[in-house]
Structure formats: C-alpha cells, structure tokens
N, C-alpha and C positions, 0 to 999 in steps of 0.2 A: 521645619516644624515649629509651630507656635503653640504655646499652651496658655490657657486663660481660665478665669473663674469670676464668680461674683464676689462681693466683699467678704461674705462669711465662709465661702468655699463650698457651700452646699451644691452649687452647680459648677462643674469643671468640664473643660472641653479641650480638644486638640485640633489644630488645623494643619493639614499637610499640603504640600505643593505651593504654587505661586498664588499670592493674594492679588486680586484685581480690584479696580474701582475704589482705590483708597481716597475717601472724600469726607467732607463735612456736609451734613444735610441740615438745611434751614427750614424744612417744611413744618407746618403746624403739628402734624402727627408726631414727628420725632421730638419736637420741642416739648409737646405735652407729655409724651411718655418718658422722656429722659430728664426733663426739667430745664433744658437749654438746648444746645446743639448736639447732634449725634455724629461722632466720627466713626466711620466703619470701613470695612473692606469686605469683599465677598469671594467665595470659592464655590466650586461645584459641590452639590449636596454630599457626594461621596467622599469629599476631602475634609468634611467636618464630622468629628466623632465626639459625642457627649460621653465623657468618661465617668461622670457622677451626676445622678439625678437627671434633670432635663427641663426644658421649658423656661419658666420664670422662677427665680429664687423665691421660696416660700417664706423666708425670714425677712428680707429687706425689699423684696419685689424688684430686683434688678432687671433691667431691660437689656438683654444680651444679644438677641437674635431677631432677624427680620427676614421673611421669605415671601416673595411674590409667587402665588400659585402658578404652576406650569412653566416657570422660568428655569428650574433645575439648579438654582444656586441659593445659597444662604448667606446673608450679610451678618456680620458679627461686630460687636463693639470693640474698637481699638483700645479703649480705656480699660478693658477687662483683660488685656494680654499681660502676661508676666514678663518682666525683664526687658532688656533692649529688643526692639522688633526689627530694626533695619528698614522699616517701612517709611515712606515719605508721602505726605499729602499730595494729591494730584489736582484736586479741584474742589469747588464748592457747588452744591446742587440745591435746586429749589430756592434760589436766592430771592425770588419775587416775594417769598413769605418771610423774609428776614425781619427780625425785630427792629424797632426804632431806637433801641438803646445801645447798639454796638455798630461798629464799622468793620467791613472786610477789607483789609489793607495789606494782605500778604502777597499780592500780585499773581495769585493762582487763577486759573480759568474759573469763571463764574457762569453756571448754567441756570437759566430761568426755571 
C-alpha cells in the first residue's frame, strides 16, 4: 500500500497492489503540465482510491494523475507518494521529445 497527496494535502490517495510501468515521461504534455519531467507508475483503476477530494489540487494545481480512456489503469505521480516507496525506475518514455537542456545518462531503457 502506498499513500500520497498534493503539497497542501487537499488531494490524498492510496494505491494498493503492485505498481507497474515505473517510468519517467519526457513527452511535451507531461513537461508542460508538470513543469519538467513526470515520474509515474500505474495501477488498475480499482487499485487507486481518492481518500480526500479528487482530480487536481484546487490550491496549487498539482498534476497527480493521468488516465488514458479505455485502458483501465490510472497513472499517478511518484513524487506525490509519502515516505519510502521501494519502487525503482524501469525506463524513460517518449524520449524523442526530450528537452535539449539535459541528458539521460542512467542507463535505463529509453523508448521513443
């Protein structure tokens, strides 16, 4: 079980079960929404419970979740998790959109 929240705590959530797809996204959508890269994992929709509020934080506008319609899973921000997670990055995705101001040099898989 993982617990997480936005900065002010207005949005809180819990994730049960195994987390899949632990990755860093370099796509322009994630970069524009988060201000840089977006590290996330995903779980089946039923494994994510919003325990306080929902959606996007109304105070600071935190970008915590992403869902592709019809996929049955929800991605969540790794940076919003509380405490040690025990999770390890598996890959980088959408690296073709990578900004020109940084390098990816951790040796993980890079998907275009």
